[in-house]
C-alpha positions in Angstrom: 126.8 63.8 128.5 124.1 61.9 129.4 121.5 61.1 126.6 117.9 60.9 125.5 116.8 58.0 123.5 113.8 59.2 121.8 112.0 55.6 120.9 109.3 56.7 117.8 106.2 54.4 118.3 102.6 53.8 118.1 100.9 52.2 120.5 98.5 50.5 118.9 95.3 49.3 120.7 93.5 46.9 117.7 90.2 47.3 119.8 88.6 49.4 122.6 86.6 52.4 122.0 86.2 50.4 118.2 85.8 47.1 117.0 88.7 45.2 115.8 88.2 45.7 112.1 89.1 49.5 112.8 92.0 48.4 114.1 92.9 46.5 111.9 92.6 49.2 109.3 94.3 50.9 111.7 97.2 49.0 111.7 98.0 49.6 107.8 97.6 53.3 107.7 99.8 53.6 110.6 102.4 51.0 109.1 102.3 52.8 106.3 102.6 56.2 107.9 106.0 55.1 109.6 107.4 53.8 106.4 107.0 57.5 104.4 108.8 59.0 107.4 111.9 57.2 106.8 112.0 58.6 103.8 111.8 61.8 104.6 114.1 61.6 108.2 117.1 59.5 108.0 118.3 58.7 110.8 114.2 58.5 111.7 113.5 54.9 113.3 110.3 52.9 114.1 109.3 50.8 117.1 106.4 48.4 117.2 105.3 45.2 119.2 102.5 42.7 118.1 103.1 40.0 116.5 99.7 39.7 115.0 99.6 43.1 113.7 102.6 42.4 111.2 100.5 39.1 110.1 97.5 41.8 109.4 99.9 43.7 107.2 101.6 40.5 105.8 98.1 38.9 104.6 96.3 42.4 103.5 99.2 44.0 101.9 102.2 42.1 101.1 103.9 45.1 99.5 104.0 47.0 102.2 104.7 44.1 104.2 108.0 43.4 102.0 108.8 47.3 102.8 108.6 46.6 106.4 111.4 43.9 106.3 113.8 45.8 104.1 113.6 48.2 107.3 113.8 46.0 109.4 116.9 45.2 107.6 118.8 48.5 107.8 118.0 48.6 111.7 115.7 51.4 111.3 112.4 49.4 112.1 112.6 47.2 115.2 109.7 44.7 115.9 109.9 44.3 119.9 107.8 42.3 122.1 107.8 39.3 120.9 104.3 38.3 122.4 101.4 37.8 119.8 99.7 41.3 121.7 100.3 43.4 124.7 98.0 41.2 126.9 96.8 41.9 130.4 99.3 40.5 132.3 97.5 39.2 135.4 94.7 37.2 134.4 95.7 35.1 131.7 97.5 31.3 132.9 101.3 31.0 132.9 100.7 28.9 129.9 98.9 31.9 127.9 101.5 34.1 128.8 104.2 31.6 127.1 102.3 30.7 124.2 102.3 34.8 123.7 106.1 34.4 123.7 106.4 31.0 121.4 103.8 32.0 118.7 105.4 35.8 118.9 109.0 35.6 119.3 108.9 32.7 116.0 107.2 34.8 114.2 110.0 37.1 114.1 112.0 34.3 113.7 110.4 33.1 111.2 109.4 36.9 108.9 112.5 38.5 110.0 115.2 36.3 110.8 115.7 37.2 114.8 113.9 37.2 118.0 113.3 40.1 120.3 115.7 41.1 123.4 112.7 43.6 124.8 109.6 42.4 126.4 107.1 45.4 125.9 103.4 46.1 127.4 103.8 49.6 128.0 99.2 50.3 128.8 98.8 46.7 130.9 97.9 47.2 134.0 99.9 45.7 135.9 102.1 42.5 135.7 102.2 39.1 137.6 105.4 38.4 139.8 106.4 35.1 137.7 106.6 37.2 134.5 110.7 37.6 135.0 111.1 33.6 134.6 108.4 33.4 131.2 109.8 37.0 130.1 113.4 35.4 130.4 113.3 31.9 128.9 111.3 33.4 126.0 114.9 35.6 125.5 113.1 38.5 126.7 115.7 39.4 129.3 114.6 43.4 129.2 111.4 44.4 130.0 109.3 47.9 129.2 106.2 49.1 131.2 104.7 52.1 132.3 101.8 50.7 135.3 101.9 51.0 137.9 102.9 54.2 137.9 104.9 55.8 140.9 101.7 56.9 142.8 100.5 53.7 142.7 103.6 52.0 143.2 106.6 53.7 145.0 108.5 51.0 146.1 110.0 50.1 142.5 113.5 51.3 143.4 114.0 53.2 140.1 113.0 54.0 136.6 115.6 51.1 136.1 116.0 48.1 137.6 116.1 44.3 137.8 112.8 42.6 138.7 113.1 39.3 140.1 110.6 36.6 140.0 110.3 33.9 142.8 112.5 31.3 141.5 115.3 34.2 140.8 114.8 35.0 137.4 115.7 38.4 136.2 115.1 40.8 133.1 115.9 44.5 133.6 112.9 46.3 133.5 112.3 50.3 132.4 109.0 52.0 134.0 108.2 54.8 131.7 108.1 57.8 133.8 105.4 59.9 131.5 103.7 58.5 129.0 104.2 56.0 126.0 102.7 58.5 123.3 102.4 62.3 123.2 100.3 62.3 125.9 100.5 64.2 129.2 97.5 63.1 131.6 94.9 63.6 129.5 96.4 66.5 127.4 97.3 65.3 124.0 100.5 66.9 121.7 103.0 66.8 124.7 105.4 65.6 122.9 107.9 69.1 123.6 107.1 69.2 127.1 107.8 65.4 127.4 110.9 66.4 125.9 111.9 69.4 128.2 110.6 66.7 131.3 113.2 64.3 130.7 116.5 66.5 130.3 115.3 67.8 133.7 114.9 64.1 134.7 118.1 62.8 133.1 120.0 66.0 134.8 118.4 64.8 138.0 119.0 60.9 137.8 122.4 61.5 136.4 121.6 58.5 133.9 120.1 58.3 130.2 116.2 57.4 129.5 113.9 56.8 127.0 111.6 58.9 125.9 108.4 57.7 124.0 106.9 60.0 121.5 103.8 59.3 118.9 100.3 59.6 118.3 99.5 56.4 120.6 95.8 54.3 121.1 94.5 54.5 117.8 97.3 54.3 116.4 99.1 57.4 114.4 103.0 57.2 115.2 105.5 59.8 115.0 104.1 62.4 112.9 105.8 65.0 110.7 105.9 67.9 113.0 106.3 65.7 116.1 109.8 64.7 114.3 110.7 68.3 113.3 109.8 69.7 117.4 112.2 67.1 119.1 115.1 68.0 116.6 114.1 71.5 117.3 114.0 71.1 121.1 117.0 68.9 121.0 119.4 71.4 120.0 117.2 73.5 122.7 118.5 71.3 125.6 121.6 70.3 124.2 123.4 71.5 127.2 121.4 69.2 129.7 121.0 66.4 127.5 121.8 64.7 124.3 119.2 63.2 122.0 119.0 61.0 119.8 116.8 58.6 117.7 117.2 54.9 119.0 115.6 52.0 120.3 114.6 50.0 123.5 117.5 47.2 122.4 119.7 50.0 122.4 119.2 51.8 125.2 119.0 48.4 127.8 122.2 47.3 125.7 124.0 51.1 126.6 122.9 50.9 130.2 123.9 47.3 131.1 127.6 48.3 130.1 127.1 51.9 132.1 125.3 50.3 134.8 126.3 46.7 135.8 125.0 46.7 139.0 121.4 47.6 139.6 118.4 47.5 142.3 116.4 44.5 142.2 112.8 44.2 143.1 111.0 41.2 144.1 107.3 41.0 143.3 104.4 41.7 141.1 103.9 44.9 139.8 100.6 45.8 140.7 98.1 47.4 140.2 96.1 49.8 138.4 92.3 50.5 137.2 91.1 47.9 139.7 88.0 47.9 138.5 89.3 45.7 135.1 89.4 43.0 137.0 85.9 42.3 137.6 84.3 44.1 134.6 82.1 41.6 132.2 82.7 38.0 133.9 81.5 36.5 130.6 85.4 37.1 128.6 87.3 36.7 132.1 85.6 33.1 132.5 85.7 32.7 128.5 89.2 33.2 128.4 89.6 30.8 131.2 87.6 28.1 129.5 89.3 28.7 126.7 93.0 28.1 128.2 91.8 25.1 129.8 90.1 23.5 126.4 92.9 24.5 124.1 95.6 23.1 126.4 93.5 20.1 126.9 93.4 19.1 123.5 97.2 19.4 123.2 97.9 16.5 125.9 95.0 14.3 124.5 96.0 15.1 121.2 99.5 13.8 121.8 98.3 10.9 124.0 95.9 10.3 121.0 99.2 10.3 118.2 101.0 7.5 121.0 98.1 4.9 120.9 96.9 5.6 117.4 97.5 7.0 113.5 96.9 10.5 115.0 98.6 13.6 113.3 98.7 16.1 115.7 96.6 19.5 114.4 99.5 21.9 115.1 97.8 24.5 112.3 94.1 24.0 113.7 95.3 24.5 117.7 97.9 27.7 116.5 94.6 29.1 114.8 92.9 28.4 117.9 95.9 30.2 120.3 95.7 33.2 118.0 92.4 33.3 118.9 92.3 33.3 122.0 95.7 35.3 122.6 94.1 38.6 120.6 91.1 38.3 123.0 93.7 38.4 126.1 94.2 42.1 124.9 94.3 44.1 128.2 91.4 46.7 127.4 89.6 43.6 125.8 90.1 40.9 128.5 89.9 44.0 131.2 86.2 44.8 130.6 86.5 48.1 128.9 85.9 48.0 125.3 82.9 49.0 124.0 79.7 47.2 123.9 80.2 45.6 120.1 83.9 45.0 120.9 81.9 42.3 123.1 80.2 40.3 120.8 83.0 40.4 118.4 85.3 39.1 121.4 82.2 36.4 122.3 82.2 35.3 118.4 86.2 34.3 118.8 85.9 32.7 122.1 83.5 30.5 119.9 85.9 29.7 117.3 88.2 28.9 119.8 86.0 26.5 121.9 84.8 24.9 118.9 88.6 24.8 117.0 89.6 23.1 121.0 86.9 20.6 121.4 86.6 19.6 117.3 90.5 18.5 118.0 90.4 16.6 121.4 87.0 15.1 120.7 88.6 13.5 117.4 92.1 12.7 119.3 89.5 10.8 122.1 87.6 8.9 120.1 90.3 7.4 118.1 91.5 6.1 121.3 88.3 5.0 122.4 87.7 3.5 119.2 91.0 1.3 119.4 90.3 0.0 122.9 89.4 -3.8 122.7 85.0 -3.7 124.4 83.9 -6.8 122.5 82.2 -8.3 125.1 79.0 -9.4 123.8 80.5 -11.2 120.9 77.2 -10.9 118.6 75.4 -8.6 116.3 74.6 -5.1 118.0 71.1 -3.8 118.6 69.2 -1.3 120.9 66.4 -3.2 121.7 67.2 -2.3 125.8 67.3 1.5 125.6 67.1 4.3 122.5 70.5 5.9 123.6 72.4 2.2 124.5 73.5 -0.1 123.1 73.9 -2.6 125.8 73.2 -6.4 124.9 71.6 -8.6 127.3 73.1 -7.5 130.7 76.5 -7.4 129.2 76.9 -3.3 130.6 77.4 -0.2 128.4 81.3 0.7 127.6 81.9 4.2 129.2 85.6 5.6 128.9 86.7 8.3 130.9 89.7 10.1 129.9 92.1 12.6 132.5 93.6 16.0 131.3 95.5 16.3 134.6 99.4 14.7 135.1 98.1 13.1 138.7 95.4 10.9 139.2 92.2 12.1 139.2 89.9 10.7 142.1 86.4 12.3 141.5 83.1 12.1 140.1 81.5 11.9 136.5 77.8 11.5 135.4 76.3 9.4 132.8 73.3 10.6 131.4 71.5 7.6 131.4 70.0 6.2 134.8 71.3 3.0 135.5 71.5 0.0 137.9 75.4 -0.7 138.0 78.1 0.6 137.5 81.7 -1.6 137.1 85.2 -0.9 137.1 87.6 -2.6 134.2 88.2 -5.9 136.8 84.3 -6.2 137.8 84.2 -4.4 140.8 81.4 -3.1 141.6 81.1 0.8 142.1 78.6 2.7 144.3 76.1 5.5 142.2 73.6 7.7 142.8 70.9 8.5 140.7 70.8 12.5 140.4 68.7 15.1 138.1 69.9 14.9 134.4 70.0 17.8 131.8 67.0 17.6 130.2 63.3 16.9 130.5 62.3 13.5 128.2 59.1 12.0 130.1 59.1 11.3 133.9 61.4 8.2 133.3 63.8 9.6 130.5 65.1 13.0 133.1 67.4 10.9 135.4 71.2 10.5 135.3 74.4 8.5 136.9 76.5 9.9 139.0 79.6 7.4 139.9 83.1 7.3 141.3 86.3 6.7 139.2 89.7 6.9 139.4 91.9 7.7 136.5 95.6 7.1 135.9 97.8 10.5 135.0 97.2 11.5 131.2 95.2 8.7 131.2 92.1 6.8 131.0 89.7 3.7 132.5 86.9 1.9 130.7 83.7 1.2 133.1 80.8 -0.9 132.6 77.4 0.7 133.0 74.1 -1.4 133.2 70.9 -0.8 132.6 69.1 -3.4 134.9 71.3 -5.9 136.0 70.9 -6.0 139.8 73.7 -4.8 142.4 75.1 -7.2 144.8 74.3 -6.2 148.7 77.5 -4.5 149.7 77.5 -4.8 153.9 80.9 -2.7 154.2 79.8 0.6 152.6 78.4 2.8 154.8 76.8 5.7 154.1 78.9 8.7 155.5 76.2 11.4 154.4 73.7 13.5 155.9 71.8 16.3 154.9 69.4 19.0 156.2 67.7 21.6 155.0 69.8 24.0 156.7 73.4 21.5 157.2 75.9 19.2 154.8 77.6 17.3 156.6 80.2 13.6 155.7 82.9 11.6 157.7 85.3 15.1 157.3 83.6 18.4 157.4 80.2 20.1 158.3 78.7 22.9 157.2 76.0 24.6 158.6 74.0 27.6 157.2 71.7 30.6 158.8 68.6 29.7 158.5 67.7 33.9 158.9 70.5 35.1 156.1 71.3 32.0 154.0 75.0 32.4 154.7 77.3 30.0 155.7 77.9 30.2 159.8 80.1 26.8 160.3 82.9 24.9 158.6 84.0 22.6 160.6 86.8 19.7 160.2 85.3 16.7 162.0 88.9 14.8 163.0 90.7 18.1 165.0 87.0 20.6 165.4 88.9 23.3 163.5 86.3 25.9 163.1 86.7 27.8 159.5 84.3 30.3 159.7 83.5 33.5 161.7 80.2 35.6 161.1 78.1 35.1 157.9 80.0 33.6 155.0 79.4 32.6 151.2 77.3 35.8 151.5 76.5 38.2 148.7 77.1 42.1 149.2 76.0 44.6 147.0 79.1 47.4 146.3 78.4 50.7 145.9 81.0 51.7 143.0 78.7 54.7 141.1 81.5 57.1 141.4 83.2 54.9 139.4 84.4 55.1 135.7 84.6 51.5 134.1 88.3 51.4 135.1 87.9 52.3 138.5 90.4 55.2 138.1 91.6 56.8 141.4 90.4 54.1 143.5 91.8 51.4 144.8 89.9 49.8 146.8 85.4 48.9 146.8 84.0 48.6 150.0 81.2 50.9 150.2 78.7 48.5 151.5 75.4 49.4 150.3 73.4 46.3 151.0 73.7 42.0 151.5 71.4 39.2 149.8 69.2 38.0 152.0 65.8 36.2 152.0 66.7 32.7 151.8 65.0 29.4 150.5 66.6 26.4 150.9 65.9 23.2 149.3 67.4 20.1 149.2 68.6 19.2 145.5 70.7 15.7 145.6 70.5 13.6 148.9 72.6 9.8 148.6 75.0 8.4 149.6 77.9 9.6 147.3 77.1 13.0 147.0 74.5 15.9 148.6 73.9 19.1 147.3 71.8 21.7 149.5 70.6 24.9 147.3 70.0 28.9 148.6 68.3 31.2 146.9 69.1 34.9 148.5 67.2 38.0 146.6 68.5 42.0 146.8 66.4 44.3 145.2 65.3 42.8 141.7 68.4 40.6 141.9 68.2 37.3 142.6 71.5 35.1 143.3 71.4 30.8 143.8 73.9 28.6 145.3 74.1 25.0 145.0 76.5 23.7 147.8 77.6 20.3 146.8 79.9 17.7 149.2 80.9 14.7 148.2 80.6 11.1 150.4 84.6 11.6 150.8 85.1 15.3 149.5 87.6 17.4 151.8 86.4 20.1 150.1 83.2 21.8 148.9 81.9 23.3 145.6 79.8 26.1 144.9 77.9 26.3 141.5 76.3 29.9 141.5 73.8 31.4 139.2 72.7 35.1 139.5 70.3 37.4 137.9 72.0 40.7 138.0 70.2 44.0 137.6 71.6 46.2 139.8 73.7 49.4 138.2 76.6 50.9 138.9 77.1 48.3 141.8 79.6 45.5 141.9 78.7 41.7 143.9 81.2 40.1 146.3 80.8 37.2 148.5 82.3 37.5 151.9 84.1 35.0 153.9 85.4 35.8 157.1 87.3 33.6 158.6 88.0 32.4 162.7 91.7 33.0 162.4 93.8 35.0 164.5 96.6 37.4 162.5 95.7 36.0 159.4 98.1 36.1 155.9 96.5 36.4 152.8 98.2 34.3 150.1 97.1 34.4 146.1 98.1 32.3 143.7 100.1 33.6 140.6 101.2 31.7 137.2 103.0 28.6 138.5 102.9 29.5 142.2 101.6 32.1 144.9 103.2 34.9 147.2 101.5 36.8 149.8 99.9 40.0 150.2 98.3 43.0 152.8 95.1 42.4 154.1 94.7 46.4 153.2 91.3 46.2 152.3 92.8 47.2 148.3 91.3 45.4 145.1 93.8 42.7 144.1 93.9 40.1 141.6 95.6 36.7 141.5 94.7 33.8 139.4 92.8 30.4 140.3 92.9 30.5 143.7 93.2 32.8 147.2 93.6 31.6 151.0 93.8 33.0 154.5 96.1 31.5 156.7 96.1 32.0 160.8 95.8 30.4 164.2 92.7 29.4 165.5 91.9 30.3 169.1 93.8 27.2 170.2 97.0 28.5 168.5 96.2 25.4 165.6 97.1 26.8 162.0 95.0 26.1 159.4 94.1 27.2 155.8 90.7 28.1 153.6 91.5 28.5 150.2 89.1 29.4 148.0 89.6 28.5 144.1 87.5 30.0 141.0 86.4 29.3 137.8 87.7 32.7 135.7 86.7 35.6 138.7 90.3 36.9 139.7 89.5 40.0 141.6 89.9 39.9 145.7 90.3 41.6 148.7 91.7 40.8 151.5 90.8 43.0 155.2 90.6 42.3 159.2 90.7 38.3 158.7 88.5 38.8 155.8 88.1 38.1 151.8 85.9 39.2 149.9 85.4 37.3 146.1 84.5 39.7 143.2 82.2 38.1 141.0 80.9 41.0 138.7 80.5 44.6 138.1 77.9 47.2 136.2 79.5 50.2 135.7 78.5 51.7 132.0 80.5 50.0 128.9 83.8 51.8 128.4 82.6 55.0 130.7 86.3 57.3 130.9 85.6 59.5 133.4 82.6 60.4 131.5 79.2 62.0 132.0 77.0 59.6 133.2 73.3 60.2 130.6 72.2 57.0 131.0 72.4 56.3 127.0 75.4 53.3 127.7 74.2 50.0 128.9 75.6 48.8 132.1 78.2 46.2 131.6 77.0 42.5 133.6 73.1 43.0 133.6 71.5 39.6 133.1 72.4 35.8 134.1 75.1 34.6 134.8 77.2 31.2 136.2 80.6 30.9 138.2 81.8 28.7 140.2 84.1 28.1 143.6 85.6 25.9 145.9 86.0 25.8 149.4 89.0 24.0 150.2 90.1 24.0 154.0 93.2 22.6 155.5 94.6 22.9 159.5 98.3 22.1 158.2 100.6 23.8 160.0 102.8 24.4 156.8 101.2 26.4 153.4 104.1 24.4 151.7 102.5 21.0 152.5 99.2 21.6 152.2 100.0 23.8 148.5 99.2 20.5 146.8 95.7 19.9 147.2 94.8 23.7 146.9 96.7 24.1 143.3 94.9 20.2 142.5 91.7 21.6 144.0 91.4 24.7 142.2 92.6 23.1 138.4 90.1 20.3 139.1 87.3 23.0 139.5 88.4 24.6 135.9 89.0 21.5 134.4 86.8 17.9 134.4 87.7 14.5 132.7 86.1 13.7 129.8 83.8 11.5 129.4 82.7 9.1 126.2 80.1 6.4 126.0 81.2 3.9 123.4 79.5 0.8 121.9 80.8 -2.4 121.4 84.1 -3.5 119.2 87.5 -5.2 118.7 90.9 -3.2 119.6 94.0 -3.3 120.4 94.3 -1.3 123.3 93.8 -2.0 127.2 91.0 -1.4 129.3 93.0 1.2 131.6 96.0 3.1 130.3 98.0 5.8 132.4 100.3 8.7 130.0 102.3 10.4 132.3 104.3 10.0 136.0 106.0 12.5 138.0 107.6 11.4 141.2 106.8 14.2 143.1 103.5 15.8 143.8 104.7 19.5 144.1 105.9 19.3 140.0 103.2 18.9 137.7 102.7 19.7 133.9 101.1 22.5 132.5 101.9 21.3 128.6 101.9 18.3 126.6 101.8 19.0 122.8 104.1 18.5 119.6 107.4 20.9 119.5 107.2 24.0 116.8 109.2 22.1 114.4 107.0 19.0 114.7 110.4 16.6 115.4 109.2 15.9 119.4 107.0 16.5 121.5 107.1 19.2 124.6 106.9 18.6 128.2 106.5 21.5 130.3 106.8 20.6 134.0 107.0 23.6 137.2 107.3 23.1 140.7 104.8 24.7 142.6 105.4 24.6 146.5 108.5 26.9 146.5 110.6 23.8 147.4 113.7 22.1 145.9 112.7 18.9 144.4 114.7 16.3 142.9 111.7 14.4 140.5 111.6 11.6 138.1 109.4 11.7 135.2 108.3 8.6 133.4 106.3 8.5 129.9 105.7 5.4 129.7 104.1 5.0 126.0 106.9 6.2 124.8 109.3 4.1 127.1 110.9 7.4 128.3 111.9 8.0 131.6 114.4 10.9 132.9 115.6 12.7 135.8 115.2 16.6 136.6 115.8 19.3 139.7 114.0 21.7 140.4 114.6 24.6 142.1 111.7 26.8 144.2 108.8 27.6 141.2 111.4 26.8 138.5 109.9 26.7 135.1 111.2 23.7 132.6 110.6 22.5 129.2 111.8 19.1 127.9 112.2 18.2 124.1 111.8 14.6 123.8 113.0 13.8 119.8 110.6 11.5 117.7 113.3 10.1 116.2 115.4 8.9 118.9 113.6 9.2 122.4 116.7 11.4 123.9 115.2 14.7 126.2 117.1 17.7 125.8 116.0 21.0 128.1 115.1 23.3 125.9 113.5 27.3 126.6 110.0 28.7 126.2 109.8 29.9 122.7 111.4 25.7 122.2 115.0 26.4 120.9 
């Protein structure tokens, strides 16, 4: 007879309509209740995910934690999930998902002696298409989820299926048919109805199913009444199905034996609650900034250990990761919690930022202090400038560090106005004086912009002179041109409509390819006053109420290296400032935006209609990209979106748009619309809007995006430039102004070399057991690649083969420099 596996659980939202402190208390109360039920019902088994919850109990009530350990050993308490928290599964970067598994699984292994084999994100709103690879390589070969449901995605072949990511990895996946707790819709205490429905489904499908029960969201878990009722109903439906208290792992194990062949689903599991991907811009950008900062701090800490006596700060950085991962909880990162919860989240992001910046600074200044800059060979002084140690005309040592695994060619800024810039060989580099970040007398508000070329994961020293004269360079030609309504360099021409403030033309000069059709980079105001905070029941936001207009243009920067045109537009009481930056050798345009947003129950989108026929839509995944439909539905990606198609002459072109933390967008009619922010009420769950609850995202916000045009015939050949452009928009080089001192390190140093451009390193850190270094690399273009990877400071060089979109983790032994491939939890 087919079985119904009863999974007793308590979905615990640690923060949502309450602050985390209340969630902390509720975890303890729920765990105590589950332990009490085990004394009363000898067959009862409890399942719970979330490493953070177990750590809370361990720290706050060690005696109860010991009880849990005993029950775990009896196999009556089953930790599942293997992640630190149940996060939003679309917004975080790939390394965040990996750290969810690394920290979560390692905690289970340390405290309980095993890792989980069941991934468990039952309440998350959608699931990135690359997750099967990340889950499987973290030991999580099975997966339980609930959303999207059948109405939101009817292409999923069955309640039980194989979910496959673009690299070919698969996890056996179960979509919960009704709910993870005692709800049906919004009706509580429906455990009896749910069990009878499950019995009917078991008969219809002729297969075993899982049925989840227990009071959820605010915790609670299975109650005495629930368990007794399920036992009673189980006897009544005995002719249709057999019930048993069980676990997800038991269910998957038995189903794999009885159904060894399952249908395969090869796409992202998207999506539910589309409003969650545009609510609360600050937490989404805070998450992105935290990810970038922690990853850079790890890389630079390893580099510093290779070059100095720096010790990798594993405990400090793990504390930072645990804080960042907690803030990725789906209701929190999705922008649908109460206002007070976001004040707490901002404080936690502040702690993450402080940890990362402190550790990065410690690591880099250990390096910069060991570089030999002893050029003056006499006593130092600040005779020329109160903020500079320059003596005579020897130049200020400025060290620029590159956090990326490829050579960085771009621009950095020094806060002092200088007359000349040289690299370590004395080669003169052009520079440009730009407006600085402060007002301090009329002569001290200027800064110096200069080009740099920094080795991969390395550094380079430049000399900046306060008064030394520049030589005349006759071969240098200024290709920049800026007017009130256009910017141009040797590669691109960007034109604006003086009546609307929109971009009217973007042309690649070499080919004459026109990317823009209509009014681009124009702010659209969308009416979504009929929606709740989640956007329940909606799949698109396209009710355009109005457009930003009344443009004012002004030239902010004009020089040989970079130009900036500012466009200010207005809508109602709201105001948007977009600064368009184009550099002398730039193949893309960076836009820095600020908006004063005062429109309640409205959404701000920025539209980009393209002049392409039959364009296809591309959006980034973690460690790759996928294609999607131009159906106007609200979608979510990672760091970039793109449209690819033909111009009227039949030539192929791509316009990619990278973002610095706002992942929502839509495609329709050869147009992509970026969703910047949205202003429903905080945590309005289809309630009555009475004006008591404040609106989200009121006030001033900053954001950035980059326009990356290409005329490549195949997206794979240009994906590297799109990917790198998005990464460089999100993470700048670090600049340290030094002084004169003796040292043992050279003026230029590289840290890594990867032979294939389409293979990049997403992480470099100390291994969990501290015996080696972890280097993680992935193929990002969908190509088979044989690659040589070199770490010159270690004297390590090895070859690796990657299948399309494959993710590999290498452990390099500190003792003998031996390289071995390990999984994502470093086992």
